[in-house]
N, C-alpha and C positions, 0 to 999 in steps of 0.2 A: 809266193807272194806276187811276183811279177805277172803271173797268169791271172791271178785274182784282180790285180790292178787293171789289167786290160779288159776283163769282164765288166768291172765297175764302170770304166770309161764308156764302154759300148752301151751299157744300160742307161747311163746318164744321157748319152746322145739320143738314144731311142725315145726316152721320156721327153726330152726337149722337143724333138720332132712332133711328138704326140700333143704336147701342150700348145703348139702353134696352130693346131687344128681349130679353125674358127667355129666349128659346129659343136664344140664341147660346151656342156653346161658350166656355169660358174662354179658349182659345187665340185664337179669332177676336175676342173682346172686347178682349183685350190688344193685338192688332194694330191694331184700329180706334182704340183710345185712343192708340196711338203715332202713328198718322196724324193724329189730332186735334191732338196736341201739336206736331207738325211744322207743320201748317197754321196753328195759332194763332201760332207764331213768325213764319211767313211773312206772316200777316195784319198783325202788328205792324210788321214791316219795311216792307211796302207802305203801310200807313197813315202811317207816318213820312215816307215819300217823298211821299205826297199832301199832307201837312201842309206839308212844306218845298218843295212845288212842283217836285220833281225829275222831269224828263221823259226824260232820257237820260243816258248815262254821262259826258258832259262836265260835268254839274252836280256831280260829285264832285271833291274837292280833289286826289286822286291822279291824276285824268285830265288835269290841266292841265300 
């Protein structure tokens, strides 16, 4: 999970750098911002799993 969290954070940083490019079309900028939004949500979920030390699906209440 921690490795995945690091990858997500790097991807978000790269996308933020890309969206700052002034030569992007508005359409492409909106698409990248949408991807950033989805990735930030995913980052938050994975971060919560890391904090709670969830390593597989059996760690969830619904899986018992």
